[in-house]
All heavy atoms as an XYZ file, in Angstrom:
949
protein
N      -8.731     12.003     -0.799
C      -9.836     11.904      0.115
C     -10.067     13.203      0.857
O     -11.006     13.927      0.800
C      -9.681     10.719      1.016
C     -10.235      9.521      0.629
C      -9.831      8.939     -0.683
C     -11.231      8.808      1.226
C     -10.289      7.822     -1.246
C     -11.647      7.540      0.770
C     -11.240      7.087     -0.391
N      -9.141     13.529      1.807
C      -9.310     14.690      2.654
C      -8.568     15.815      2.062
O      -7.527     15.748      1.553
C      -8.720     14.405      3.960
C      -9.335     13.263      4.837
C      -8.682     13.132      6.204
C     -10.800     13.579      5.054
N      -9.253     17.012      2.203
C      -8.594     18.243      1.693
C      -7.626     18.720      2.751
O      -7.494     18.087      3.827
C      -9.701     19.298      1.525
O     -10.196     19.679      2.800
N      -6.909     19.712      2.528
C      -5.865     20.147      3.489
C      -6.649     20.515      4.824
O      -5.920     20.561      5.863
C      -5.130     21.372      2.948
C      -4.137     20.897      1.759
C      -3.230     21.956      1.261
O      -3.039     22.962      2.086
O      -2.788     21.923      0.199
N      -7.801     20.978      4.668
C      -8.495     21.333      5.920
C      -9.066     20.268      6.759
O      -9.772     20.372      7.720
N      -8.935     19.010      6.097
C      -9.401     17.747      6.881
C     -10.842     17.352      6.429
O     -11.357     16.438      6.986
N     -11.421     18.153      5.480
C     -12.809     17.816      5.024
C     -12.673     16.833      3.896
O     -11.773     16.749      3.093
C     -13.439     19.027      4.558
C     -13.307     20.202      5.472
C     -14.623     20.609      6.101
O     -15.679     20.372      5.391
O     -14.534     21.144      7.196
N     -13.762     16.021      3.776
C     -13.842     14.975      2.666
C     -13.960     15.714      1.394
O     -14.888     16.437      1.197
C     -14.995     14.113      2.838
C     -15.194     13.044      1.794
O     -14.242     12.919      0.842
O     -16.153     12.293      1.814
N     -12.969     15.618      0.428
C     -12.997     16.362     -0.718
C     -13.573     15.613     -1.939
O     -13.713     16.053     -3.016
C     -11.559     16.873     -1.088
O     -10.788     15.733     -1.309
N     -14.050     14.295     -1.828
C     -14.468     13.546     -2.827
C     -15.792     13.820     -3.235
O     -16.231     13.642     -4.352
C     -14.299     12.085     -2.527
O     -15.355     11.753     -1.505
N     -16.584     14.480     -2.274
C     -18.006     14.729     -2.527
C     -18.968     13.428     -2.379
O     -20.252     13.569     -2.571
N     -18.292     12.246     -2.150
C     -19.111     11.073     -2.033
C     -19.214     10.731     -0.557
O     -18.161     10.511      0.081
C     -18.450      9.844     -2.780
C     -18.304     10.309     -4.195
C     -19.371      8.621     -2.577
C     -17.577      9.264     -5.152
N     -20.427     10.627      0.107
C     -20.525     10.171      1.443
C     -19.904      8.800      1.691
O     -20.161      7.949      0.793
C     -22.005     10.138      1.748
C     -22.601     11.006      0.591
C     -21.724     10.831     -0.578
N     -19.139      8.573      2.653
C     -18.548      7.380      2.969
C     -19.582      6.156      3.003
O     -19.241      5.093      2.591
C     -17.792      7.376      4.301
C     -16.417      8.106      4.284
S     -15.369      7.509      2.966
C     -14.673      6.066      3.772
N     -20.709      6.400      3.380
C     -21.764      5.337      3.436
C     -22.156      4.830      2.058
O     -22.686      3.825      1.889
N     -21.758      5.587      1.046
C     -22.146      5.135     -0.365
C     -20.969      4.402     -1.077
O     -21.103      4.118     -2.137
C     -22.598      6.315     -1.125
C     -23.901      7.035     -0.569
S     -24.499      8.322     -1.638
C     -24.823      7.395     -3.117
N     -19.845      4.338     -0.372
C     -18.688      3.669     -0.991
C     -18.719      2.250     -0.556
O     -18.741      1.863      0.637
C     -17.380      4.317     -0.545
C     -17.378      5.801     -0.926
C     -16.092      3.602     -1.093
C     -16.142      6.614     -0.514
N     -18.622      1.311     -1.573
C     -18.715     -0.134     -1.359
C     -17.227     -0.705     -1.041
O     -17.186     -1.706     -0.326
C     -19.258     -0.913     -2.573
C     -20.704     -0.501     -2.824
O     -21.446     -0.322     -1.728
O     -21.225     -0.353     -3.893
N     -16.309     -0.148     -1.693
C     -14.910     -0.685     -1.513
C     -13.890      0.355     -1.998
O     -14.219      1.219     -2.832
C     -14.749     -1.924     -2.432
C     -13.324     -2.489     -2.402
S     -13.164     -4.036     -3.367
C     -13.818     -5.206     -2.259
N     -12.728      0.339     -1.359
C     -11.692      1.275     -1.782
C     -10.552      0.280     -2.304
O     -10.221     -0.656     -1.668
C     -11.160      2.071     -0.712
C      -9.963      3.009     -1.006
C     -10.234      4.162     -1.583
C      -8.679      2.513     -0.812
C      -9.173      4.920     -1.873
C      -7.641      3.373     -1.163
C      -7.833      4.478     -1.723
N      -9.933      0.718     -3.426
C      -8.692     -0.068     -4.044
C      -7.666      0.926     -4.286
O      -7.838      1.995     -4.979
C      -9.111     -0.847     -5.270
C      -7.990     -1.579     -5.822
C     -10.287     -1.653     -5.090
N      -6.413      0.656     -3.745
C      -5.209      1.368     -3.899
C      -4.222      0.588     -4.741
O      -3.779     -0.524     -4.232
N      -3.910      1.012     -5.900
C      -2.938      0.288     -6.754
C      -1.622      0.929     -6.558
O      -1.401      2.020     -6.978
C      -3.364      0.323     -8.180
C      -4.577     -0.444     -8.510
C      -5.832      0.143     -8.669
C      -4.599     -1.817     -8.613
C      -6.981     -0.492     -9.056
C      -5.715     -2.493     -8.913
C      -6.868     -1.906     -9.097
N      -0.655      0.212     -5.917
C       0.658      0.588     -5.698
C       0.732      1.998     -5.062
O       1.396      2.873     -5.668
C       1.495      0.556     -6.968
C       1.349     -0.820     -7.636
O       1.743     -1.721     -7.060
N       0.855     -0.772     -8.883
N       0.063      2.276     -3.981
C       0.119      3.585     -3.393
C       1.445      4.111     -2.875
O       1.732      5.259     -2.717
C      -0.865      3.524     -2.180
C      -0.876      2.098     -1.811
C      -0.677      1.307     -3.095
N       2.298      3.157     -2.503
C       3.662      3.476     -2.182
C       3.917      4.105     -0.750
O       5.003      4.509     -0.444
N       2.771      4.199      0.089
C       3.086      4.882      1.346
C       3.941      4.044      2.334
O       4.321      4.546      3.408
C       1.741      5.286      2.017
C       0.812      4.140      2.339
C       0.931      3.441      3.405
C      -0.198      3.825      1.458
C       0.077      2.418      3.757
C      -1.061      2.873      1.656
C      -0.915      2.183      2.858
N       4.280      2.800      1.952
C       5.192      1.995      2.726
C       6.658      2.095      2.247
O       7.544      1.542      2.989
N       6.864      2.846      1.279
C       8.272      2.918      0.700
C       9.250      3.625      1.530
O      10.395      3.558      1.389
C       8.232      3.548     -0.686
O       7.838      4.874     -0.615
N       8.724      4.190      2.618
C       9.722      4.902      3.539
C      10.776      3.998      4.089
O      11.820      4.413      4.586
C       8.941      5.619      4.675
C       8.310      4.690      5.587
C       8.904      4.323      6.784
C       7.010      4.270      5.299
C       8.338      3.478      7.594
C       6.460      3.433      6.291
C       7.134      2.924      7.351
N      10.506      2.632      4.209
C      11.333      1.751      4.795
C      12.708      1.585      3.976
O      13.752      1.430      4.531
C      10.745      0.309      4.936
O      10.432     -0.137      3.808
C       9.614      0.391      5.965
N      12.564      1.848      2.655
C      13.705      1.846      1.791
C      14.303      3.180      1.487
O      15.511      3.523      1.508
C      13.321      1.105      0.482
C      13.239     -0.351      0.511
C      14.566     -0.991      0.762
O      15.473     -0.775      0.007
O      14.692     -1.756      1.780
N      13.338      4.142      1.243
C      13.829      5.496      0.746
C      14.221      6.307      1.943
O      14.855      7.379      1.704
C      12.648      6.143     -0.009
O      11.550      6.503      0.817
N      13.746      6.143      3.148
C      13.930      6.892      4.354
C      13.321      8.325      4.145
O      13.552      9.222      4.865
C      15.436      7.045      4.653
C      16.177      5.845      4.772
C      15.551      4.859      5.817
C      16.457      3.569      5.891
N      15.674      2.447      6.224
N      12.385      8.379      3.175
C      11.600      9.674      2.995
C      10.251      9.440      3.388
O       9.479      8.523      2.919
C      11.675     10.002      1.526
C      11.102     11.368      1.153
O      10.101     11.771      1.889
N      11.455     11.938      0.053
N       9.676     10.322      4.335
C       8.371     10.190      4.969
C       7.266     10.868      4.198
O       6.080     10.814      4.635
C       8.382     10.503      6.414
C       9.410      9.768      7.174
S       8.923      8.043      7.457
C       7.712      8.138      8.692
N       7.615     11.719      3.259
C       6.650     12.673      2.560
C       5.429     11.949      2.037
O       4.309     12.400      2.260
C       7.366     13.402      1.506
C       8.260     14.462      2.037
C       8.853     15.460      0.903
O       8.181     15.642     -0.089
O      10.028     15.733      1.057
N       5.700     10.881      1.292
C       4.449     10.177      0.715
C       3.699      9.564      1.818
O       2.323      9.612      1.726
C       4.907      9.082     -0.234
C       3.816      8.382     -1.049
C       2.950      9.345     -1.796
C       4.459      7.283     -2.063
N       4.254      8.913      2.823
C       3.449      8.430      3.925
C       2.618      9.467      4.623
O       1.463      9.385      4.858
C       4.450      7.752      4.899
C       3.725      7.377      6.311
C       2.515      6.429      6.060
C       4.724      6.812      7.269
N       3.227     10.574      4.857
C       2.515     11.724      5.563
C       1.333     12.292      4.698
O       0.378     12.647      5.321
C       3.548     12.809      5.915
C       4.545     12.331      7.032
C       5.567     13.440      7.224
C       3.983     12.001      8.339
N       1.554     12.211      3.333
C       0.440     12.690      2.519
C      -0.738     11.764      2.542
O      -1.905     12.180      2.329
C       0.950     12.887      1.122
O       1.167     11.649      0.447
N      -0.568     10.436      2.939
C      -1.507      9.525      3.000
C      -2.182      9.384      4.405
O      -3.307      8.791      4.557
C      -1.091      8.075      2.675
C      -1.106      7.752      1.170
C      -0.181      7.904      0.198
C      -2.207      7.074      0.534
N      -0.646      7.408     -0.950
C      -1.830      6.858     -0.724
C      -3.431      6.612      1.008
C      -2.662      6.217     -1.693
C      -4.228      6.030      0.072
C      -3.944      5.967     -1.236
N      -1.459      9.767      5.456
C      -1.813      9.322      6.808
C      -3.218      9.615      7.216
O      -3.887      8.802      7.768
C      -0.792      9.925      7.824
C      -0.685      9.234      9.121
C      -0.336      7.758      8.987
C       0.503      9.835      9.976
N      -3.645     10.861      7.037
C      -5.100     11.151      7.447
C      -6.053     10.335      6.683
O      -7.125      9.866      7.257
C      -5.426     12.663      7.087
C      -4.701     13.657      7.965
O      -4.309     13.183      9.111
O      -4.577     14.815      7.635
N      -5.842     10.021      5.346
C      -6.723      9.144      4.628
C      -6.671      7.712      5.099
O      -7.751      7.019      5.079
C      -6.294      9.166      3.097
C      -6.582     10.594      2.535
O      -7.606     11.192      2.941
O      -5.774     10.992      1.662
N      -5.603      7.232      5.607
C      -5.492      5.900      6.133
C      -6.308      5.811      7.414
O      -6.912      4.773      7.623
C      -3.992      5.576      6.463
C      -3.083      5.503      5.212
C      -1.620      5.194      5.673
C      -3.530      4.581      4.172
N      -6.207      6.740      8.269
C      -7.125      6.699      9.519
C      -8.566      6.808      9.000
O      -9.422      6.092      9.641
C      -6.807      7.928     10.415
C      -5.526      7.721     11.147
C      -4.398      8.431     10.954
C      -5.553      6.817     12.318
C      -3.238      8.309     11.790
C      -4.502      6.663     13.148
C      -3.317      7.368     12.747
O      -2.128      7.196     13.588
N      -8.986      7.649      8.035
C     -10.346      7.682      7.568
C     -10.745      6.247      7.051
O     -11.913      5.842      7.352
C     -10.419      8.674      6.497
C     -11.809      8.803      5.847
C     -12.842      9.516      6.715
C     -11.817      9.601      4.510
N      -9.905      5.648      6.307
C     -10.285      4.407      5.625
C     -10.387      3.341      6.786
O     -11.366      2.516      6.776
C      -9.225      3.959      4.687
C      -9.254      4.693      3.358
C      -8.089      4.361      2.512
C     -10.509      4.542      2.604
N      -9.529      3.293      7.753
C      -9.581      2.389      8.813
C     -10.812      2.485      9.610
O     -11.275      1.522     10.332
C      -8.226      2.468      9.699
N     -11.450      3.680      9.824
C     -12.648      3.891     10.623
C     -13.952      3.854      9.786
O     -14.961      4.082     10.278
C     -12.400      5.233     11.362
O     -12.510      6.271     10.431
N     -13.761      3.568      8.477
C     -14.865      3.653      7.602
C     -15.844      2.478      7.517
O     -16.982      2.612      6.878
C     -14.363      3.960      6.148
O     -13.818      2.797      5.595
N     -15.400      1.350      7.952
C     -16.306      0.124      7.750
C     -16.345     -0.238      6.247
O     -17.355     -0.902      5.867
C     -17.670      0.138      8.500
C     -18.109     -1.227      8.789
O     -17.341     -2.182      8.984
N     -19.419     -1.322      8.832
N     -15.423      0.121      5.445
C     -15.441     -0.183      4.073
C     -14.161     -1.092      3.757
O     -13.184     -0.863      4.230
C     -15.242      1.132      3.240
C     -15.034      0.793      1.661
C     -16.510      1.985      3.412
N     -14.458     -2.166      3.124
C     -13.351     -3.039      2.539
C     -12.251     -2.256      1.765
O     -12.703     -1.484      0.931
C     -13.906     -4.183      1.917
C     -15.308     -4.145      2.078
C     -15.651     -2.741      2.431
N     -11.059     -2.478      2.131
C      -9.986     -1.719      1.392
C      -8.979     -2.711      0.894
O      -8.405     -3.462      1.729
C      -9.287     -0.728      2.300
S     -10.354      0.485      3.027
N      -8.671     -2.660     -0.347
C      -7.639     -3.576     -1.068
C      -6.575     -2.771     -1.581
O      -6.800     -1.761     -2.171
C      -8.346     -4.394     -2.113
C      -7.262     -5.354     -2.830
C      -9.545     -5.257     -1.563
N      -5.316     -3.125     -1.260
C      -4.126     -2.542     -1.740
C      -3.273     -3.524     -2.500
O      -3.053     -4.615     -2.108
C      -3.357     -1.856     -0.590
C      -4.094     -0.687      0.095
C      -5.057     -0.953      1.193
C      -3.968      0.593     -0.310
C      -5.672      0.072      1.672
C      -4.620      1.562      0.174
C      -5.483      1.412      1.202
N      -2.583     -3.030     -3.507
C      -1.503     -3.836     -4.277
C      -0.249     -3.009     -3.958
O      -0.113     -1.852     -3.886
C      -1.897     -3.765     -5.711
N       0.755     -3.787     -4.036
C       2.157     -3.236     -3.714
C       3.166     -3.750     -4.849
O       3.020     -4.792     -5.316
C       2.762     -3.707     -2.344
S       1.721     -3.187     -1.010
N       4.188     -2.886     -4.985
C       5.064     -3.222     -6.076
C       6.245     -4.159     -5.546
O       7.023     -4.545     -6.536
C       5.669     -1.844     -6.571
N       6.470     -4.332     -4.385
C       7.506     -5.206     -3.852
C       7.170     -5.599     -2.454
O       6.426     -5.054     -1.742
C       8.949     -4.687     -4.017
C       9.107     -3.309     -3.296
O       8.956     -3.302     -2.017
N       9.390     -2.219     -3.844
N       7.866     -6.614     -1.980
C       7.672     -7.084     -0.564
C       8.760     -6.572      0.436
O       8.416     -6.401      1.499
C       7.701     -8.746     -0.574
C       9.073     -9.238     -1.025
O       9.794     -8.536     -1.658
O       9.256    -10.530     -0.818
N       9.872     -6.151     -0.064
C      10.907     -5.767      0.867
C      10.858     -4.342      1.328
O      11.325     -3.950      2.438
C      12.379     -5.855      0.245
C      12.538     -5.105     -0.950
C      12.903     -3.712     -0.982
C      12.273     -5.600     -2.250
C      13.131     -2.908     -2.033
C      12.424     -4.808     -3.510
C      12.812     -3.523     -3.273
O      12.919     -2.704     -4.426
N      10.062     -3.515      0.625
C       9.871     -2.142      1.091
C       8.319     -1.781      1.304
O       7.883     -1.561      2.348
N       7.653     -1.846      0.193
C       6.206     -1.468      0.120
C       5.338     -2.324      1.108
O       4.665     -1.776      2.057
C       5.520     -1.491     -1.182
C       6.174     -0.428     -2.090
O       6.745      0.577     -1.558
O       5.995     -0.497     -3.322
N       5.359     -3.660      0.958
C       4.580     -4.487      1.856
C       4.969     -4.374      3.283
O       4.276     -4.230      4.224
C       4.614     -5.981      1.376
C       4.069     -6.938      2.443
C       3.974     -6.201      0.043
N       6.300     -4.324      3.551
C       6.842     -4.246      4.886
C       6.401     -2.917      5.519
O       5.898     -3.010      6.641
C       8.408     -4.346      4.685
C       9.152     -4.284      6.034
C      10.599     -4.297      5.826
C      11.392     -3.925      7.156
N      12.813     -3.920      6.785
N       6.482     -1.824      4.758
C       6.221     -0.498      5.401
C       4.622     -0.338      5.560
O       4.245      0.154      6.594
N       3.948     -0.740      4.599
C       2.421     -0.565      4.689
C       1.865     -1.570      5.726
O       1.000     -1.176      6.566
C       1.862     -0.874      3.291
C       2.106      0.174      2.337
C       1.608     -0.049      0.958
O       0.407     -0.715      0.841
O       2.103      0.436     -0.039
N       2.457     -2.726      5.910
C       1.910     -3.629      6.987
C       2.273     -3.033      8.304
O       1.477     -3.006      9.222
C       2.620     -5.018      6.915
O       2.335     -5.538      5.618
C       2.198     -5.875      8.025
N       3.447     -2.383      8.504
C       3.812     -1.736      9.662
C       2.958     -0.631     10.119
O       2.415     -0.481     11.181
C       5.315     -1.303      9.551
C       5.811     -0.477     10.869
C       6.015     -1.417     11.881
C       7.161      0.191     10.382
N       2.663      0.224      9.104
C       1.840      1.425      9.236
C       0.338      1.017      9.636
O      -0.194      1.500     10.631
C       1.774      2.371      8.025
C       3.072      2.964      7.782
C       0.606      3.456      8.123
C       3.570      3.756      9.009
N      -0.252      0.039      8.879
C      -1.563     -0.311      9.230
C      -1.713     -0.933     10.582
O      -2.658     -0.659     11.365
C      -2.140     -1.395      8.187
C      -2.521     -0.770      6.860
C      -2.019     -1.077      5.673
C      -3.569      0.130      6.649
N      -2.748     -0.296      4.723
C      -3.648      0.458      5.259
C      -4.435      0.897      7.496
C      -4.502      1.342      4.776
C      -5.368      1.746      6.964
C      -5.402      1.952      5.533
N      -0.742     -1.753     10.945
C      -0.891     -2.535     12.242
C      -0.376     -1.817     13.398
O      -1.065     -1.812     14.446
C      -0.223     -3.915     12.136
O       1.202     -3.715     11.836
N       0.684     -1.108     13.337
C       1.261     -0.437     14.493
C       0.878      1.068     14.654
O       0.806      1.511     15.801
C       2.817     -0.491     14.421
C       3.350     -1.881     14.349
C       3.100     -2.756     15.594
C       3.694     -4.002     15.434
N       3.296     -4.985     16.574
N       0.627      1.812     13.582
C       0.339      3.242     13.658
C      -1.134      3.325     13.621
O      -1.822      3.957     14.469
C       1.035      3.995     12.595
C       0.613      5.503     12.636
C       2.532      3.854     12.747
N      -1.870      2.939     12.616
C      -3.278      3.126     12.345
C      -4.025      2.144     13.244
O      -5.194      2.526     13.706
C      -3.661      2.926     10.845
C      -5.122      3.225     10.606
C      -2.808      4.059     10.019
N      -3.695      0.908     13.444
C      -4.336      0.006     14.289
C      -5.338     -0.774     13.497
O      -6.437     -1.195     14.082
N      -5.278     -0.934     12.188
C      -6.240     -1.558     11.359
C      -6.080     -3.098     11.502
O      -5.047     -3.636     11.721
C      -6.106     -1.133      9.917
N      -7.173     -3.821     11.197
C      -7.160     -5.298     11.238
C      -7.109     -5.760      9.686
O      -7.825     -5.308      8.780
C      -8.310     -5.819     11.810
S      -8.493     -5.442     13.562
N      -6.239     -6.754      9.503
C      -6.163     -7.295      8.122
C      -7.261     -8.250      7.800
O      -7.438     -9.258      8.629
C      -4.841     -7.942      7.808
C      -3.718     -6.876      7.732
C      -3.059     -6.477      8.731
C      -3.357     -6.520      6.500
C      -2.020     -5.481      8.727
C      -2.334     -5.540      6.333
C      -1.668     -5.116      7.487
N      -7.992     -8.044      6.767
C      -9.046     -9.089      6.286
C      -8.245    -10.264      5.494
O      -8.600    -11.436      5.651
C     -10.036     -8.463      5.443
N      -7.185     -9.844      4.749
C      -6.378    -10.697      4.002
C      -4.973    -10.244      4.243
O      -4.716     -9.076      3.906
C      -6.717    -10.674      2.530
C      -5.759    -11.672      1.727
C      -8.103    -11.113      2.263
N      -4.091    -10.983      4.755
C      -2.715    -10.637      4.938
C      -1.857    -10.435      3.604
O      -2.355    -11.180      2.637
C      -1.960    -11.607      5.922
O      -2.127    -12.932      5.298
C      -2.591    -11.540      7.348
N      -0.867     -9.752      3.555
C      -0.162     -9.556      2.309
C       0.291    -10.924      1.678
O       0.829    -11.908      2.402
C       1.062     -8.760      2.706
C       0.656     -8.010      3.862
C      -0.211     -8.968      4.582
N       0.099    -11.049      0.434
C       0.393    -12.305     -0.339
C       0.746    -11.996     -1.766
O       0.371    -10.921     -2.270
C      -0.707    -13.308     -0.223
C      -1.993    -12.847     -0.790
C      -3.190    -13.625     -0.371
N      -3.308    -13.621      1.054
C      -3.801    -14.601      1.903
N      -4.337    -15.524      1.249
N      -3.936    -14.418      3.127
N       1.467    -12.935     -2.379
C       1.811    -12.704     -3.837
C       0.595    -12.741     -4.658
O      -0.316    -13.427     -4.387
C       2.661    -13.918     -4.262
C       3.506    -13.689     -5.457
C       4.947    -13.614     -5.097
C       5.775    -13.617     -6.415
N       6.059    -12.357     -6.961
N       0.572    -11.736     -5.647
C      -0.606    -11.589     -6.536
C      -0.333    -12.352     -7.931
O       0.621    -11.972     -8.547
C      -0.828    -10.070     -6.810
C      -1.985     -9.782     -7.684
O      -2.664    -10.628     -8.099
N      -2.209     -8.540     -8.017
N      -1.073    -13.229     -8.183
C      -0.966    -14.022     -9.485
C      -1.166    -13.155    -10.605
O      -0.912    -13.531    -11.841
C      -1.852    -15.267     -9.352
C      -2.938    -14.923     -8.447
C      -2.214    -13.866     -7.365
N      -1.817    -11.982    -10.513
C      -2.161    -11.019    -11.592
C      -1.354     -9.807    -11.666
O      -1.764     -8.763    -11.965
C      -3.714    -10.756    -11.512
C      -4.491    -11.984    -11.545
C      -5.098    -12.438    -10.255
C      -4.742    -12.759    -12.585
C      -5.793    -13.486    -10.223
C      -5.460    -13.932    -12.438
C      -6.000    -14.308    -11.391
N      -0.061     -9.939    -11.309
C       0.819     -8.793    -11.222
C       1.176     -8.237    -12.639
O       0.847     -8.987    -13.542
C       2.131     -9.077    -10.406
O       2.892    -10.009    -11.134
N       1.691     -7.181    -12.703
C       2.119     -6.618    -14.009
C       3.150     -7.583    -14.621
O       3.840     -8.275    -13.915
C       2.699     -5.244    -13.838
C       1.693     -4.249    -13.565
S       2.331     -2.589    -13.475
C       0.923     -1.631    -13.038
N       3.267     -7.512    -15.987
C       4.226     -8.454    -16.591
C       5.740     -8.004    -16.599
O       6.651     -8.816    -16.744
C       3.764     -8.559    -18.064
N       5.910     -6.698    -16.296
C       7.267     -6.184    -16.381
C       7.845     -5.927    -15.005
O       7.132     -5.461    -14.072
C       7.309     -4.854    -17.144
O       6.756     -5.063    -18.448
C       8.639     -4.364    -17.227
N       9.079     -6.391    -14.731
C       9.757     -6.126    -13.459
C      10.865     -5.058    -13.715
O      11.708     -5.320    -14.626
C      10.287     -7.379    -12.870
O       9.126     -8.238    -12.618
C      10.988     -7.049    -11.538
N      10.841     -3.992    -13.023
C      11.915     -2.929    -13.118
C      13.067     -3.423    -12.129
O      12.783     -3.628    -10.948
C      11.340     -1.636    -12.675
C      12.414     -0.446    -12.630
C      12.916     -0.222    -13.986
C      11.801      0.791    -12.056
N      14.282     -3.530    -12.639
C      15.419     -3.851    -11.903
C      16.343     -2.724    -11.759
O      16.588     -2.032    -12.649
C      16.179     -5.105    -12.538
C      15.429     -6.259    -12.703
C      16.227     -7.331    -13.538
C      14.833     -6.877    -11.433
N      16.910     -2.461    -10.574
C      17.966     -1.553    -10.312
C      19.226     -1.906    -11.058
O      19.422     -3.218    -11.266
C      18.266     -1.349     -8.862
C      17.207     -0.517     -8.075
O      16.311      0.121     -8.721
O      17.358     -0.398     -6.797
N      20.112     -0.976    -11.313
C      21.392     -1.387    -11.904
C      22.116     -2.368    -11.132
O      22.383     -2.304     -9.848
C      22.150     -0.145    -12.127
C      23.378     -0.227    -12.889
C      24.142      1.040    -13.219
O      23.574      2.076    -13.167
O      25.310      0.967    -13.350
N      22.474     -3.413    -11.762
C      23.251     -4.538    -11.185
C      22.410     -5.593    -10.591
O      22.970     -6.691    -10.223
N      21.125     -5.453    -10.607
C      20.218     -6.397    -10.122
C      19.910     -7.384    -11.317
O      19.733     -7.033    -12.353
C      18.961     -5.764     -9.646
C      17.927     -6.661     -8.889
S      18.657     -7.022     -7.353
C      17.259     -7.906     -6.582
N      19.801     -8.699    -10.995
C      19.425     -9.673    -11.915
C      18.174    -10.396    -11.534
O      17.753    -10.532    -10.352
C      20.547    -10.710    -12.092
O      20.664    -11.483    -10.939
C      21.933    -10.181    -12.483
N      17.452    -11.006    -12.531
C      16.313    -11.744    -12.186
C      16.489    -12.868    -11.113
O      15.779    -13.140    -10.328
C      15.828    -12.380    -13.536
C      16.230    -11.438    -14.502
C      17.574    -10.908    -14.016
N      17.635    -13.513    -11.238
C      18.093    -14.472    -10.316
C      18.117    -13.952     -8.809
O      17.717    -14.566     -7.857
C      19.440    -15.215    -10.646
C      19.676    -16.311     -9.790
O      18.833    -17.268     -9.571
O      20.859    -16.522     -9.329
N      18.619    -12.737     -8.612
C      18.767    -12.158     -7.340
C      17.401    -11.831     -6.809
O      17.148    -11.911     -5.708
C      19.525    -10.882     -7.547
C      21.056    -11.096     -7.887
S      21.737     -9.552     -8.434
C      22.753     -9.028     -6.961
N      16.398    -11.370     -7.692
C      15.077    -11.144     -7.279
C      14.427    -12.520     -6.693
O      13.844    -12.504     -5.705
C      14.149    -10.665     -8.459
C      12.694    -10.593     -8.026
C      14.643     -9.261     -8.894
N      14.637    -13.582     -7.475
C      14.028    -14.928     -6.994
C      14.652    -15.317     -5.712
O      13.992    -16.046     -4.987
C      14.460    -15.996     -8.090
C      13.690    -15.825     -9.390
C      12.094    -15.933     -9.205
O      11.797    -16.756     -8.364
O      11.357    -15.159     -9.700
N      15.954    -14.877     -5.413
C      16.505    -15.245     -4.098
C      16.166    -14.406     -2.893
O      16.851    -14.396     -1.873
C      18.019    -15.403     -4.308
C      18.406    -16.540     -5.219
C      19.867    -16.597     -5.403
C      20.297    -17.852     -6.232
N      21.645    -17.846     -6.600
N      15.206    -13.412     -3.215
C      14.869    -12.454     -2.105
C      15.577    -11.186     -2.151
O      15.579    -10.353     -1.029
N      16.300    -10.829     -3.143
C      17.018     -9.613     -3.148
C      16.102     -8.335     -3.276
O      14.948     -8.390     -3.617
N      16.782     -7.198     -2.946
C      16.004     -5.893     -3.026
C      16.500     -5.187     -4.288
O      17.429     -5.537     -4.954
C      16.308     -5.064     -1.777
O      17.651     -4.652     -1.750
C      15.743     -5.746     -0.620
N      15.792     -4.071     -4.633
C      16.126     -3.296     -5.775
C      15.328     -3.601     -7.080
O      15.787     -3.521     -8.174
N      14.176     -4.012     -6.781
C      13.216     -4.283     -7.916
C      11.869     -3.846     -7.548
O      11.534     -3.618     -6.465
C      13.278     -5.818     -8.265
C      12.710     -6.584     -7.097
C      13.318     -7.154     -6.058
C      11.249     -7.018     -6.898
N      12.525     -7.751     -5.192
C      11.285     -7.719     -5.684
C      10.121     -6.684     -7.587
C       9.935     -8.222     -5.179
C       8.981     -7.351     -7.072
C       8.909     -8.014     -5.876
N      11.129     -3.680     -8.635
C       9.587     -3.458     -8.380
C       8.911     -3.920     -9.589
O       9.182     -4.005    -10.688
C       9.404     -1.923     -8.164
O       9.653     -1.211     -9.332
N       7.573     -4.427     -9.294
C       6.690     -4.984    -10.164
C       5.283     -4.589     -9.790
O       4.924     -5.035     -8.703
C       6.871     -6.517    -10.290
S       5.739     -7.225    -11.461
N       4.629     -3.722    -10.614
C       3.355     -3.278    -10.022
C       2.333     -4.376     -9.699
O       2.249     -5.446    -10.402
N       1.707     -4.186     -8.614
C       0.648     -5.023     -8.205
C       1.223     -6.522     -7.795
O       0.399     -7.515     -7.924
C      -0.458     -5.302     -9.138
C      -1.083     -3.852     -9.539
O      -1.131     -3.003     -8.709
N      -1.392     -3.761    -10.793
N       2.499     -6.605     -7.477
C       3.060     -8.068     -7.354
C       2.580     -8.636     -5.926
O       2.608     -9.790     -5.846
C       4.575     -7.973     -7.367
O       5.137     -7.069     -6.471
N       2.107     -7.862     -5.038
C       1.624     -8.298     -3.770
C       0.243     -7.605     -3.471
O       0.028     -6.504     -4.003
C       2.522     -8.039     -2.690
C       3.798     -8.924     -2.599
C       4.898     -8.632     -3.447
C       3.768    -10.088     -1.888
C       5.857     -9.480     -3.520
C       4.870    -11.027     -1.978
C       5.881    -10.708     -2.825
O       7.010    -11.566     -2.842
N      -0.654     -8.158     -2.740
C      -1.858     -7.455     -2.307
C      -2.338     -7.934     -0.922
O      -1.844     -8.936     -0.419
C      -2.999     -7.824     -3.376
C      -3.529     -9.212     -3.231
C      -3.073    -10.393     -3.747
C      -4.761     -9.566     -2.584
N      -3.875    -11.421     -3.431
C      -4.956    -10.981     -2.657
C      -5.762     -8.854     -1.811
C      -5.977    -11.723     -2.175
C      -6.814     -9.582     -1.349
C      -6.929    -10.923     -1.465
N      -3.104     -7.126     -0.416
C      -3.605     -7.313      0.911
C      -4.958     -6.595      1.076
O      -5.385     -5.749      0.268
C      -2.697     -7.062      2.118
C      -2.278     -5.586      2.113
C      -3.095     -4.674      2.942
C      -1.343     -5.004      1.418
C      -2.792     -3.371      2.990
C      -0.909     -3.707      1.503
C      -1.759     -2.846      2.301
O      -1.429     -1.543      2.341
N      -5.786     -6.859      2.157
C      -7.035     -6.196      2.362
C      -7.134     -5.844      3.872
O      -6.723     -6.776      4.801
C      -8.167     -6.967      1.827
N      -7.652     -4.732      4.195
C      -8.185     -4.430      5.506
C      -9.628     -4.191      5.513
O     -10.172     -3.879      4.488
C      -7.350     -3.136      6.143
C      -7.793     -1.989      5.374
C      -5.879     -3.421      6.074
C      -7.528     -0.605      6.148
N     -10.276     -4.366      6.670
C     -11.686     -3.997      6.717
C     -11.703     -2.725      7.650
O     -11.353     -2.741      8.831
C     -12.455     -5.098      7.348
C     -13.952     -4.763      7.524
C     -14.551     -4.376      6.111
C     -14.660     -5.967      8.047
N     -12.011     -1.556      7.063
C     -12.116     -0.409      7.821
C     -13.087     -0.441      8.803
O     -14.003     -1.272      8.969
């Protein structure tokens, strides 16, 4: 969205955008990785989206890192309001990636170390 100089680089005026959708953007993953680079690369755009008056839908790959971190950023840092709070997506990807030593049973019991594209979703109203 924003160029390094802070200008809109898409060429599309915000008033002409009906909806924004982010599939597994990962900016909440800092809660697990302890790496802020991806979040910082998104931050200016998150403020832009929150002030845009455009509905924004995001999908996340897991609840223990992505949903947790993205919810924290939207509510505590950016100050956005949720139109739909994070919830399980019945249309998630069919494949779940498991870390070494992780089993499907551990995922079902709330374990960490897995990801499945679009497994959770939420929406904010910019």
